[in-house]
N, C-alpha and C positions, 0 to 999 in steps of 0.2 A: 649804340643801339642795343637794347635788351632783346634777346631772342631765347624763347623757352624751347628746350629740346624734350620731346616726348620720350617716354621710357623706351620705346622700341628702337629709337635712334641710338641711344647709349648702349643698349644690349647688342645692337648690330655690330658696334665697334668692339665691345668687350668680348663677344663670343665669335667675332670674325664671321658673321653670317653673310655669306655670299648670295646674291650679288650686291646686297645693300650696304655692306661695310665700307666700300670705297668712298661713296659720296658722304656717308656719315663721318668717316674719319677725316675727310677733307674739311667738313664743317667744324669738327672739333679742333682741327689745326687752326682755323680762323679764330677760335676762342683762345687757344694757346698763344697766338700771335697778337692778341688784343685787338683784332679787327672787329670783333663783335663781343658783346658782353653776354656770355652764356648763362642761362638760368635753368635750374631743375626744380620741379615741384618736390616738396618734402616727401610725398608719397613715392616718387620715382626712386629716391635714395633707398627707402625701406624695401621697395619691391626688388630692386637690383640686388640688394644684400640677400634677401630671401631666396631669390632664384639662383644666384651664384653659389650660395652655401648649400643649397639643395642639390644642384646638378654638378657642381664642381667640389668645392670644399670651403670651410669657413675661413681658412687662411687666405685663399685666393679672393674670397668675397671682401675681406677686410682690406687687402692690398688694393683691390679695384675701387672700393669706396674712398680710401685715402687718396688715390690718384685723381678721381673725378672731383673730390672736394677741393683739391688744389686748383682746379680750373673754373668751377662753376659756383655761382651764387645760388642759394637755396631759397625758393619762394615758400613762404609759410602756408600752412593749412591750419586755420583756426575756425572758431564758431561762425564768423562772418562769411568766410569762404564756403564752409559746408552749407550754411543756410542759403547762400546765393546759388550754389550748385544744385540744390534740391529744387529750385524754381526753374532751372533751365530745362529745355525740351531736348536734351541729348539722350541718345539710346543707351549710352554707357555712363554710369555715374562717375566712374574713375576719370573719364575724360572731362566731364563737367567740373569736377573738382580741380583738375589740372588747369582748365580754362579760367576758372574764377581765381585760382591762385595766381596765374599769370596776370590777369586783369588787375588784381589788387597790388601787384608788384610793379606795374608800369611797363609790362612787356609789350613790344611793338609787333612781334611775329611769333607764331608757333610753328615748329618744324616737326612733322610726323609722317609716317608712311600710311596712316589711316585717315586720309583726308575726309572720307565719307562720314566718319564718326564726329567730325567737327563742322558739319554743314550748317549748324545754327550759331556758329562762333561769331563773336563781335570783333575778334582780333583776326587779322589776316593769317591764313594757314597755308603752308607750303610743304611739299615733299623736299627732301634734301636737294635733289637735282634742280627743282624749280627755284629754290631759295638761292642756290649758287648763281643762277642766272640773274636773279634780282640783285644780288650783291655786285655782279659785274656792271649792271646798268646804273647802279648808284655811284660807282667809282668814277 
């Protein structure tokens, strides 16, 4: 099952942002163990690189990107995704791009801490803790 991780979830793990990092890391371990197929939007990868290189350093950013690229599939952002995102009634354009990228990649679920930003989503959206419960019920 394809599951798209929002940027904030990946940053929670990479920056060890408490109290969010624990659930996010547990979900990433599910990707590592091939229990779920983790997907990142292409914009997530560039945003993570930008933030890590700005707040830490470029070497750490590159190491982190290489690490997540070994785990996650990357959902494309192309003209169709952008045009579809522009038509959505999301308050945050970045989230609408992420949603449409997920939709065009065949993602079944989106994991984020910002549920309210995805209130108009066509794909089910969960927090990490909620999704861990969903995974237990599917087993």
